C-alpha positions in Angstrom: -0.1 -0.5 0.3 2.8 2.1 0.7 4.3 1.8 -2.8 1.3 2.4 -4.8 0.8 5.5 -2.3 4.0 6.5 -3.9 3.4 5.5 -7.5 0.1 7.4 -7.7 1.9 11.4 -7.9 4.7 10.2 -9.8 1.6 9.2 -12.6 0.2 12.4 -12.5 3.6 14.5 -12.8 3.1 15.6 -9.1 5.4 14.7 -6.0 4.7 15.7 -2.2 4.6 19.1 -1.2 8.6 18.7 0.3 9.5 17.4 -3.0 10.0 18.8 -6.9 6.7 19.5 -9.2 7.0 19.3 -13.1 4.1 21.9 -13.9 2.6 21.4 -17.7 3.3 24.4 -20.2 -0.6 24.9 -19.3 -0.3 25.4 -15.6 2.9 27.9 -16.0 1.2 30.2 -18.5 -2.0 30.2 -16.0 0.3 31.1 -13.2 2.5 33.4 -15.1 -0.9 35.4 -15.9 -1.4 36.0 -12.2 2.0 36.7 -11.4 1.7 39.7 -14.1 -1.7 41.2 -12.0 -0.1 40.4 -8.5 3.7 39.0 -8.1 2.6 38.1 -4.2 -0.9 36.7 -4.0 -2.2 36.2 -0.8 -2.8 32.6 0.8 -7.1 33.6 0.6 -5.6 34.8 -3.6 -3.8 31.6 -4.2 -6.8 29.1 -2.9 -8.9 31.2 -5.4 -6.6 30.5 -7.9 -7.3 26.8 -7.3 -10.8 26.6 -7.5 -10.5 29.6 -10.7 -8.3 27.2 -12.7 -9.1 23.4 -12.9 -6.1 22.6 -14.5 -4.0 23.3 -10.9 -6.5 21.6 -9.0 -4.3 19.2 -8.2 -1.2 21.3 -7.0 -1.2 21.8 -3.7 -1.6 25.6 -1.9 1.6 25.3 -0.1 3.5 24.3 -3.7 1.8 27.5 -5.3 3.1 29.7 -2.9 7.1 28.0 -3.5 6.1 28.5 -7.6 5.5 32.2 -6.6 8.7 32.4 -4.2 10.9 30.8 -6.6 9.1 33.3 -9.8 10.4 36.5 -7.6 13.3 35.0 -6.7 14.0 34.6 -10.5 13.0 38.2 -11.7 15.2 39.4 -8.6 18.2 37.6 -10.0 17.4 38.2 -13.6 17.2 42.3 -13.0 20.4 42.2 -10.7 22.6 40.2 -13.8 21.1 42.7 -16.2 22.3 45.9 -13.6 25.8 43.9 -13.5 26.3 43.7 -17.2 25.0 47.1 -17.3 27.8 48.2 -15.0 30.4 46.0 -16.4 29.5 47.4 -20.1 30.0 51.0 -18.5 33.4 50.2 -16.4 34.7 48.1 -20.0 33.5 51.7 -21.8 35.2 53.9 -19.2 38.1 51.9 -18.9 38.6 52.6 -23.0 37.9 55.9 -22.3 40.7 56.2 -19.4 43.2 54.7 -21.4 43.1 56.6 -24.4 43.0 59.7 -21.9 46.2 58.3 -20.7 47.4 57.9 -24.0 47.0 62.1 -24.8 48.6 62.9 -21.6 51.7 61.1 -22.0 52.0 62.5 -25.8 51.2 65.9 -23.9 54.5 65.0 -21.3 56.3 63.6 -23.8 55.7 67.4 -25.5 56.6 69.6 -22.6 60.1 67.9 -22.2 61.0 68.1 -25.3 60.1 71.7 -25.0 61.7 71.7 -21.6 64.7 70.7 -22.9 64.5 72.9 -25.7 64.1 75.8 -23.7 67.3 74.4 -21.2 69.7 74.3 -24.1 68.7 77.9 -25.6 68.7 79.6 -21.9 72.3 78.2 -21.7 73.2 79.4 -25.5 72.0 82.4 -24.9 73.9 83.1 -21.0 77.2 81.4 -23.2 77.3 84.4 -25.7 75.7 87.4 -23.9 77.9 89.2 -25.2 78.0 88.1 -28.7 75.7 89.6 -31.3 74.7 85.9 -31.8 72.5 85.7 -28.4 70.3 88.2 -30.7 70.0 85.4 -33.1 69.3 82.7 -31.0 66.5 84.8 -29.2 65.2 85.3 -32.8 65.6 81.4 -34.0 64.3 80.2 -30.3 60.5 83.0 -31.4 60.9 80.9 -34.4 61.1 77.4 -33.2 58.3 78.3 -30.9 55.9 79.3 -34.1 56.7 76.2 -35.7 55.5 74.3 -32.4 52.1 76.4 -32.2 51.3 77.3 -35.8 48.4 79.5 -36.4 46.8 78.1 -39.3 46.8 80.9 -42.5 44.4 79.9 -44.7 45.4 80.9 -48.5 43.2 83.0 -50.2 40.0 81.2 -51.7 36.8 81.3 -52.9 34.6 79.6 -50.0 31.1 81.0 -51.2 30.5 78.2 -52.7 30.0 74.3 -52.3 33.2 73.3 -52.8 35.1 76.0 -50.8 32.6 75.2 -47.6 33.4 71.7 -47.8 37.0 72.7 -47.6 36.1 74.9 -44.7 34.0 72.3 -43.6 37.0 69.5 -43.7 39.8 71.6 -41.7 37.1 72.2 -38.9 36.6 68.6 -38.5 41.0 67.7 -38.6 40.9 71.4 -35.8 38.0 69.7 -33.9 39.3 66.1 -33.8 43.2 67.6 -33.0 41.1 68.9 -29.3 38.7 66.2 -28.7 41.8 63.0 -28.6 44.7 64.9 -29.0 46.8 67.8 -27.5 46.0 70.5 -29.5 44.8 72.5 -26.4 46.5 72.1 -22.5 43.5 70.5 -21.4 43.4 70.4 -16.8 40.8 68.4 -15.2 38.4 70.4 -13.1 38.3 69.8 -9.6 35.5 67.5 -8.5 35.0 65.6 -11.7 36.5 62.1 -11.2 35.5 59.4 -13.4 33.3 56.5 -12.7 30.7 54.3 -13.7 28.2 56.8 -12.5 29.6 60.2 -12.8 29.3 62.6 -15.7 32.1 62.1 -17.0 35.8 63.2 -17.2 35.8 67.3 -17.4 38.8 69.5 -18.3 39.3 73.2 -19.0 42.1 74.6 -21.1 45.0 76.9 -19.9 47.1 79.6 -22.1 45.0 79.3 -25.0 43.8 81.5 -27.0 39.8 82.3 -26.2 37.9 79.9 -23.6 37.5 76.5 -24.0 36.2 73.4 -22.3 36.1 69.4 -22.6 34.1 66.4 -21.7 34.0 63.0 -22.1 31.4 60.3 -20.9 29.1 57.5 -21.5 25.6 57.7 -22.2 22.9 54.9 -23.2 21.5 55.8 -26.1 22.8 55.2 -29.6 24.8 57.7 -31.6 22.0 59.1 -34.3 19.6 59.5 -30.9 22.6 61.3 -29.4 23.2 63.2 -32.9 19.5 64.9 -32.4 19.8 65.8 -28.5 23.1 67.9 -29.5 21.9 69.8 -32.3 18.3 71.1 -30.5 20.7 73.1 -28.9 18.2 75.8 -27.3 16.9 72.8 -25.4 20.1 72.7 -23.1 22.1 76.0 -23.9 19.9 78.0 -21.6 21.7 81.4 -23.0 20.8 80.5 -26.7 18.1 83.1 -27.9 17.8 81.6 -31.2 18.9 79.7 -34.1 18.7 79.8 -37.2 19.7 77.6 -39.8 20.2 79.5 -43.2 21.5 77.0 -45.6 21.6 73.1 -45.8 24.4 71.8 -48.1 24.6 67.9 -49.0 28.2 66.6 -49.1 29.1 63.5 -51.3 30.4 61.5 -48.2 27.1 61.9 -46.6 27.1 64.8 -44.7 25.8 67.8 -44.5 26.8 71.2 -44.0 24.8 74.6 -42.6 24.9 77.7 -42.2 23.9 78.8 -38.9 23.3 82.3 -36.8 22.7 82.4 -33.3 22.1 84.6 -30.3 22.7 84.4 -27.2 21.7 85.8 -24.1 24.1 88.2 -21.9 24.2 86.7 -18.3 23.6 90.2 -16.6 22.3 94.0 -17.3 25.7 95.1 -17.5 26.7 94.4 -20.8 25.7 93.2 -24.5 24.9 89.9 -25.6 26.5 88.0 -28.3 26.0 86.8 -31.8 27.5 83.6 -33.8 27.5 83.3 -37.5 28.9 79.8 -38.5 29.5 76.3 -40.3 28.0 73.4 -39.0 29.5 70.0 -40.2 28.0 66.5 -39.5 30.0 63.2 -40.8 30.7 60.1 -40.3 34.4 58.6 -39.5 35.7 55.0 -41.2 35.6 53.5 -37.7 31.9 54.2 -37.7 31.7 57.8 -35.6 29.9 60.5 -35.9 30.7 64.0 -35.6 29.1 67.6 -35.2 32.0 69.9 -35.5 31.1 74.1 -35.5 33.2 77.2 -36.2 32.6 80.6 -37.2 33.2 81.9 -40.7 35.2 85.5 -40.8 37.1 87.3 -43.0 40.3 85.0 -42.2 38.3 81.6 -42.9 36.4 82.9 -46.1 32.8 82.5 -46.9 29.7 84.4 -46.8 28.9 87.2 -44.3 27.2 86.7 -41.7 23.7 88.6 -41.0 23.8 92.5 -39.4 23.0 93.0 -35.9 23.0 96.5 -33.8 22.2 95.2 -30.6 24.5 91.9 -30.3 28.7 91.9 -30.5 30.1 89.3 -32.9 31.9 86.6 -31.1 33.9 84.0 -32.7 33.5 80.1 -32.1 36.7 78.1 -33.4 36.5 74.2 -33.7 34.4 72.9 -31.5 31.7 69.9 -31.7 30.4 66.8 -30.1 32.3 63.1 -31.3 30.0 60.4 -30.9 31.1 56.6 -30.8 29.6 53.4 -30.7 29.9 51.6 -27.8 29.5 47.7 -28.0 26.5 46.5 -26.0 25.0 49.5 -26.8 25.4 53.2 -25.7 27.5 56.0 -26.9 31.1 57.3 -25.7 30.9 61.0 -26.6 33.3 63.8 -26.7 32.3 67.2 -26.4 34.2 70.3 -27.4 33.8 74.8 -26.7 35.9 76.6 -27.5 34.9 80.6 -28.0 36.5 84.1 -27.7 33.7 86.1 -26.6 35.6 89.8 -27.5 36.1 90.1 -23.4 37.7 93.5 -24.6 34.4 94.9 -25.4 32.9 94.4 -21.8 33.1 96.5 -18.6 36.5 95.7 -16.3 34.8 94.6 -13.6 32.9 92.1 -15.7 35.8 90.0 -18.1 36.2 87.1 -15.8 32.7 86.8 -16.6 34.3 86.1 -20.5 38.1 85.1 -19.5 36.8 81.6 -17.6 36.8 78.1 -19.1 35.3 77.0 -16.0 31.8 79.1 -16.3 31.8 78.1 -20.4 32.6 74.3 -19.4 29.4 75.0 -16.6 26.9 76.8 -19.1 27.8 74.8 -22.2 29.7 71.4 -21.9 28.8 69.9 -19.0 25.1 71.2 -19.2 24.9 69.1 -22.8 26.5 66.1 -21.4 23.6 66.3 -18.5 21.1 67.0 -20.5 22.2 63.4 -22.6 22.5 61.7 -19.5 18.9 62.8 -18.5 17.1 62.1 -21.7 19.0 59.1 -21.8 17.9 57.4 -18.4 14.0 58.8 -19.0 13.5 57.2 -22.2 15.2 53.8 -20.4 12.7 54.0 -17.9 15.6 54.9 -14.8 13.7 57.8 -13.7 10.4 58.2 -12.2 8.6 61.4 -12.0 5.4 61.8 -9.8 2.0 64.3 -9.9 1.0 62.3 -13.8 3.3 65.0 -15.9 5.6 63.4 -18.5 9.2 64.7 -18.0 9.3 66.4 -21.7 6.7 69.0 -19.7 8.5 69.4 -17.0 12.0 70.4 -18.8 9.5 72.7 -21.0 8.7 74.2 -17.6 12.1 74.7 -16.4 13.2 76.0 -20.2 10.3 78.5 -20.6 11.4 80.1 -16.7 14.8 80.9 -17.8 13.3 82.0 -21.2 11.0 84.2 -19.4 14.1 85.6 -17.0 16.9 86.0 -19.7 14.3 88.0 -21.9 13.5 90.0 -18.6 17.6 90.6 -18.2 18.1 91.6 -21.9 15.2 93.7 -22.5 16.0 93.3 -26.3 14.3 96.2 -28.4 13.2 93.5 -31.1 11.2 92.0 -28.7 9.2 95.4 -27.7 11.2 96.4 -24.8 11.5 99.8 -24.7 13.2 102.0 -21.9 11.3 104.4 -19.0 12.6 107.5 -17.6 14.3 107.3 -13.7 13.5 109.2 -11.1 16.9 110.5 -11.0 18.9 107.8 -9.9 20.1 104.9 -12.0 20.4 102.3 -9.9 17.2 100.8 -11.0 16.6 100.2 -14.8 13.0 100.2 -15.6 11.9 98.7 -19.2 8.3 98.5 -20.0 6.7 96.3 -23.4 3.6 97.0 -24.6 3.3 94.5 -27.1 3.6 91.5 -24.6 2.0 88.6 -27.5 4.9 90.0 -29.5 7.7 88.6 -27.3 5.4 85.7 -26.0 4.9 84.3 -29.4 7.5 81.8 -29.2 5.9 80.5 -25.8 2.3 81.2 -25.5 -0.9 80.8 -27.7 -2.6 84.0 -28.5 -5.6 83.4 -26.7 -3.3 83.4 -23.4 -1.7 87.4 -23.9 -4.9 89.0 -22.2 -3.5 87.8 -19.3 -1.1 90.1 -19.4 -2.8 92.7 -19.2 -2.1 96.1 -21.7 1.9 95.6 -21.3 4.6 94.0 -18.9 6.9 96.0 -17.4 10.8 95.3 -16.2 12.4 96.2 -13.1 16.1 95.4 -12.9 19.4 95.8 -11.1 22.9 94.4 -11.1 25.7 94.6 -8.1 28.9 93.0 -7.0 29.2 90.9 -4.0 32.5 90.2 -1.9 33.1 87.2 0.0 29.7 85.7 -0.8 29.0 81.8 -2.1 26.7 82.2 -5.0 25.5 79.1 -3.9 24.5 79.4 -0.4 23.4 82.9 -0.9 20.8 81.4 -3.4 19.5 78.5 -1.1 19.0 81.3 1.6 16.9 82.8 -0.6 15.0 80.0 -1.8 14.4 78.9 2.1 13.5 82.1 3.6 11.6 83.6 1.2 9.9 85.9 3.9 13.6 87.8 4.5 13.2 89.6 1.4 9.9 89.4 -0.3 6.6 91.1 -0.1 3.9 89.6 0.1 1.8 92.4 -1.8 3.9 92.8 -4.5 3.4 89.2 -4.7 -0.3 89.4 -4.7 -0.3 91.8 -7.1 2.3 89.6 -9.5 -0.8 87.0 -8.5 -3.4 89.3 -10.2 -2.9 89.0 -13.9 -3.8 85.5 -13.6 -7.3 86.4 -12.0 -10.7 87.1 -14.1 -10.6 90.5 -13.0 -7.0 90.8 -12.4 -6.5 94.7 -10.6 -8.8 94.5 -8.0 -5.4 94.9 -6.4 -4.2 98.2 -7.9 -0.9 98.3 -6.1 1.4 96.7 -3.7 1.4 98.1 -0.4 4.8 98.7 1.1 5.8 96.3 4.1 3.2 93.9 3.1 1.5 91.0 5.0 4.1 88.0 6.0 3.5 84.8 4.7 4.9 81.1 5.1 5.7 79.1 2.0 5.6 75.6 1.5 8.0 74.2 -1.2 6.6 71.1 -3.5 9.0 69.7 -5.4 8.2 68.6 -9.2 11.4 67.1 -10.5 15.1 67.6 -10.4 17.8 66.3 -12.5 19.7 63.3 -12.3 22.9 65.5 -10.0 20.5 67.4 -8.4 21.8 70.6 -10.2 18.9 71.9 -10.9 15.1 71.9 -9.1 11.7 72.5 -10.3 8.6 73.0 -7.4 5.6 74.6 -6.7 5.7 77.0 -3.6 2.6 77.6 -2.0 2.3 81.2 0.1 -0.3 80.5 2.9 -1.4 84.4 2.7 -3.4 85.5 6.3 -5.4 88.4 6.9 -4.9 91.0 9.9 -7.7 93.0 9.6 -11.0 93.0 7.7 -10.0 95.0 4.7 -7.0 92.6 4.3 -9.6 89.5 3.7 -9.7 89.9 -0.1 -5.5 89.5 -0.6 -5.6 86.6 2.6 -5.5 84.0 0.4 -2.5 81.3 -0.6 -0.6 81.7 -4.1 1.4 79.8 -6.0 4.7 80.3 -7.9 6.6 78.0 -10.4 9.8 77.8 -9.4 13.4 76.8 -10.2 16.1 76.7 -8.6 19.7 75.6 -9.7 23.6 75.8 -8.9 23.3 75.3 -5.2 26.3 72.8 -4.7 28.7 74.7 -3.3 31.7 72.5 -5.0 30.5 72.9 -8.2 33.3 75.2 -9.5 31.9 78.2 -11.7 28.4 77.4 -11.5 25.9 79.9 -11.7 23.5 79.9 -8.9 20.2 80.6 -9.8 16.4 81.1 -8.6 13.7 82.3 -10.9 9.9 81.9 -10.3 6.4 83.0 -11.8 3.2 83.0 -10.7 0.5 80.1 -11.3 -3.3 79.7 -10.8 -4.1 76.7 -9.0 -5.2 74.5 -12.3 -1.5 74.8 -13.3 -1.7 73.4 -16.5 0.9 72.5 -19.1 0.4 75.6 -21.2 0.1 78.1 -18.3 1.2 81.4 -19.3 4.4 82.2 -17.3 6.4 86.4 -16.5 9.0 84.9 -14.8 11.5 87.2 -12.4 14.4 86.0 -9.5 18.2 86.7 -9.2 20.8 85.1 -10.9 24.7 84.9 -9.2 27.8 84.6 -11.2 31.3 84.0 -9.4 34.1 86.1 -10.9 37.8 84.2 -11.2 40.2 86.4 -9.2 42.6 88.2 -11.3 45.8 86.3 -10.8 48.6 89.2 -9.1 52.4 87.5 -10.2 55.1 89.0 -8.7 58.1 89.1 -11.3 60.5 91.2 -13.0 57.7 93.0 -15.3 55.4 93.6 -12.2 55.0 97.5 -11.0 55.8 97.9 -7.4 53.9 100.3 -6.2 53.0 102.0 -2.5 49.8 100.6 -2.4 48.2 98.1 0.3 46.6 96.0 -2.6 50.1 94.5 -3.2 50.6 93.6 0.3 46.8 92.2 1.3 46.1 88.5 1.2 43.3 87.9 -1.0 42.4 84.7 0.8 44.0 81.4 1.6 45.1 80.5 -2.1 46.0 84.0 -3.2 49.4 82.6 -4.9 47.4 80.0 -6.7 46.3 79.9 -10.2 43.1 80.7 -11.2 43.3 77.2 -12.7 43.6 75.8 -9.2 40.6 77.4 -7.7 39.5 76.1 -4.5 36.3 75.8 -3.9 36.2 77.0 -0.3 37.9 80.0 -1.3 35.2 82.6 -0.3 37.6 86.0 -1.2 35.9 86.5 -4.4 33.6 88.5 -6.1 29.9 87.8 -7.9 27.7 89.8 -9.7 23.9 89.8 -8.5 21.5 90.3 -11.2 17.8 91.0 -10.5 14.8 91.3 -12.3 11.3 91.4 -11.1 8.4 91.7 -13.9 4.6 92.6 -13.3 2.0 93.5 -15.6 0.3 97.2 -16.1 -3.3 99.0 -17.6 -2.0 101.8 -18.9 -4.0 104.1 -16.5 -1.4 102.8 -13.7 1.9 102.5 -15.5 3.1 105.0 -13.4 2.3 103.6 -10.5 3.4 100.0 -11.2 6.7 101.4 -12.3 6.8 103.5 -9.2 6.1 100.5 -7.1 8.9 98.0 -8.9 11.4 100.9 -8.5 10.7 101.0 -4.6 10.2 97.5 -4.3 13.4 96.4 -6.2 15.4 98.9 -4.1 14.3 96.9 -1.0 14.9 93.5 -2.3 18.6 95.2 -3.1 18.9 96.0 0.6 17.7 92.5 2.3 19.8 90.7 -0.1 22.8 92.8 1.1 21.8 92.3 4.6 21.5 88.7 4.0 24.6 88.4 1.8 26.7 90.5 5.2 25.0 87.9 7.6 25.9 84.5 5.9 29.3 85.7 4.1 31.8 84.1 5.8 33.9 86.3 8.9 37.2 87.7 7.4 38.9 86.4 10.0 38.4 83.2 8.6 38.5 83.5 5.1 42.0 85.3 5.7 42.0 88.4 4.7 44.2 89.8 6.9 47.0 91.6 6.2 50.3 90.7 6.2 52.9 91.8 9.0 56.3 89.9 7.1 59.0 92.0 6.7 58.9 91.6 3.1 56.1 94.1 2.6 57.2 97.2 4.2 55.9 99.8 1.3 52.7 98.8 2.4 53.2 99.3 6.3 55.5 102.3 5.2 52.5 103.9 3.5 49.8 103.4 6.3 52.4 105.2 8.6 53.1 108.5 6.2 48.6 108.3 5.8 48.6 108.7 9.9 51.2 110.9 9.8 50.4 113.1 7.0 46.8 113.2 8.3 48.2 114.3 12.4 50.3 116.9 10.7 48.1 118.7 8.3 44.8 118.9 10.9 46.6 118.4 14.3 44.4 115.3 15.1 44.8 111.4 14.8 43.1 109.8 12.0 43.5 106.7 14.4 42.6 105.6 18.0 45.5 103.6 19.2 47.9 102.8 22.5 49.7 101.4 19.9 52.6 103.0 17.0 53.7 99.7 15.6 53.3 100.0 11.9 51.5 96.6 11.7 48.8 97.7 14.2 48.4 100.9 12.5 47.9 98.7 9.4 45.4 96.6 11.0 43.1 99.3 12.2 43.1 101.5 9.3 42.2 98.6 7.0 38.8 98.0 9.7 38.1 101.7 9.9 34.5 102.6 9.5 34.6 105.1 6.9 36.0 104.6 3.4 39.8 105.8 3.2 41.6 105.6 -0.4 44.5 106.5 -1.8 45.1 107.8 -5.1 48.5 108.5 -7.4 48.0 111.6 -9.1 50.6 111.8 -11.8 51.4 114.2 -14.9 49.0 114.3 -17.7 46.9 111.4 -16.1 43.6 110.6 -14.7 43.9 109.7 -11.0 44.5 106.3 -10.2 43.6 104.5 -6.7 46.3 102.4 -5.4 44.8 101.7 -2.0 41.6 101.6 0.0 41.0 100.2 3.2 38.2 97.1 3.7 35.1 100.1 3.5 36.7 101.6 0.7 36.3 98.5 -1.6 32.9 97.9 -0.3 31.8 101.5 -1.0 33.5 101.3 -4.7 32.5 97.6 -5.6 35.4 96.0 -6.6 38.8 94.4 -4.9 41.7 94.8 -3.9 43.0 93.7 -7.1 40.8 95.4 -9.7 41.0 98.7 -7.7 44.3 100.2 -9.9 41.8 99.7 -12.8 39.7 102.9 -11.2 40.0 106.6 -11.7 39.2 108.9 -9.4 36.7 111.1 -12.1 34.6 108.1 -12.7 33.8 107.8 -9.5 32.9 111.9 -8.6 29.7 113.3 -10.4 30.2 116.4 -12.0 29.8 118.3 -8.9 31.6 117.0 -7.0 34.9 116.8 -10.1 33.9 120.6 -9.8 34.6 120.9 -6.0 37.6 118.9 -6.2 39.5 120.6 -8.8 38.6 124.1 -7.5 40.3 123.4 -4.0 43.3 121.1 -5.3 45.5 123.9 -5.0 44.5 124.5 -1.1 45.0 121.1 -0.6 48.3 121.4 -1.9 49.2 124.5 -0.5 47.7 123.9 3.5 47.8 120.2 3.4 44.1 119.2 3.1 40.5 120.1 2.2 36.9 119.5 3.7 34.5 118.6 1.1 30.9 118.8 1.2 28.4 116.1 1.3 27.8 114.5 -2.2 27.3 111.8 -4.5 29.6 109.5 -5.8 29.3 106.6 -8.0 30.7 103.1 -7.3 32.4 101.0 -10.3 29.6 98.8 -10.8 27.2 102.5 -11.0 25.7 102.5 -8.0 25.0 105.9 -6.5 26.5 106.3 -2.9 25.8 109.5 -1.0 28.4 110.7 1.9 27.9 113.5 4.8 31.3 115.0 4.1 34.9 114.2 2.9 38.7 114.8 3.2 41.2 115.3 1.3 45.4 115.3 2.3 48.3 115.5 1.0 50.8 112.4 1.6 54.2 113.1 2.6 57.1 111.3 4.1 58.8 110.8 7.1 60.9 114.4 6.3 57.5 116.3 5.7 58.4 115.9 1.8 55.8 115.0 -0.8 55.6 111.4 -1.7 56.4 111.0 -5.1 53.5 111.5 -7.8 51.8 113.6 -5.1 49.3 111.2 -3.3 46.9 112.0 -2.2 44.2 110.4 0.6 40.6 110.6 0.6 38.3 109.9 3.8 33.9 109.7 2.8 32.8 109.8 6.4 29.1 108.1 6.8 28.8 106.7 3.4 25.7 104.3 1.6 24.2 103.2 -0.8 21.6 105.5 -2.3 
């Protein structure tokens, strides 16, 4: 009986519950259907399954449970194996990329070793023949050799206005681009914090000692090369500074490629300089190894080719050979090399802003890294690696981010062809007011015609730019985002939100010192590396009086925050927001306002045989822990840097309320500027910790001498002490003068030349909105208004004879163009220890109780 009991399950292809069970294909199909609906069914669900499927009647519920457990285990193992295979492919491709990079670096090292040996030989030859005329010849030969090592491309005269000539330019562009992407044509230096790995963005490097500024990025993306080409060519989708791009001509080539003639306009990052445009040739082709290439360069008089469209409000910049190399990977995906190389005509911008146009790190963040991040983002969205909540598609959320940035850029730039015009000022030029009475024109690319009425009869923009010292941009923007009540006015927010209502102008004008409100941040999306956040901000209103009930309602803002990683070198920090209604439709009209903070790379002060030695404190003060480093070696935590803050707020208006809205906007932006200044002072690292202290080493006697002469001259001419200190030691005088509350400056009065500043204490630097390094670029007559200049000229002879003069209250201007008032100024002649005039007639000035207007 025992044997027969064991044989019966075998005949039915089933063993007892502790042994293996063989399922028929029909049974497996039934179980798979249930698994797809519910991978982990309950006990009741499994029993119901047996009742509903007669083919499972001879299988015990416990065996059904085991099958589902095994099925889940196999699914988990399959996913893990797939993940490991993906990582292995990434590591294999990354290893290949690193080996190629290593080969390139070895070639670069060999080249540098050769150059070093050659220069040593030339120096020895020159020193051995210093009294011989042949020494001159050796220098000439050295120069010729150097030119051979770094040849300047010279293109012969040619007719490039036909397809054959354009193809010649395209092939030259391709060769030069590949030499930058994979060769040693540019001296690349890896950016700090960019370490390669399977999950990293890739290898990012910036140029050193080359014409213009350049950046390069190499990385892996899980997209096919043709898809990468499509994304990269859609430049406005990833380059936020791209205003428009027009392809004026497309010429197919015999090798299956295309040549395009492109005109591109870009936005200016601040209100203080003109925007740039480019006229370029773009060449798309394939290489013998199957790689795809997109390369691009400007067409200029030296390259030949058709002349680009003329423009009046743009400065024509030059794109040197740039582009992307896309190489297919085994098993799918692509290895990409991106190079950006531009000359932005730095000499056409104010001195204080030139670091923005001379920084390869800023270029890397705005273009090169942005392109690579965007491609990786699309790849992960395509592969289902990113899940967004709220039921919105990733493309819709990206469109919101792009529209916010574009609207803010439009406001900052205020292009005439968009309908913007300058509105008269109130006598003070710190805030610029522009109006646009045809919002449908400049919003036509973003909105349907049916949405234009929402913006009333016009749009008004109030904007300003200012220089910040010693404040990390990321920290400032993070504070502005998290503590809106510290700077925002609820009444102004209410007015901004009114344009979305059926009867929009029930709030004729915002009242100053609006009601306090609390905010709730609701996240919508963030990029892969969390460098950008898109979110909805709910402003909760509260009424304190019966007449305020209409205003005490919740409002909503769509907000984009980016660049708040303090370790991202050269990154722009930005907070842009626009009011929205509760429906928050995908095509909702947006009128963005916000803040942008861009770091300025510090100048490198080199003390060599050609350096000018002057009696100025700028050469003897530390500008931070990394003051002796090259700008390419920037420390992320070195906060002794400048940054430019740009603020722009947009408001709608009806014609009969235009002047009231303009007055409100001007007052509000000035209030915001004051609040930001207070916030910046509160969150700035202490100057003691940041290393902004004067040197006391014997190696800088000029600074100590100058301070002693300034104080001594004040005492001789005025009969009183400039500083109240018990110690007359030079280093004590230096420290106390540096921290004096009034702005004290020195300028050198040279014959037939404008007075140039050579020293200012911390208060003086704050007043001029500059740094010790840039101080010597500022002239005295540039900061005084017309009345102040006349008074100083009339008192100059008195200063030279009597030794000093009092100047009445007045207005001067900072290096950023902001007006500064002072109650009184004192000017005195600086004399040396023998009471003789210092060389070049050194003049000291002290502005008492100064403040920004």
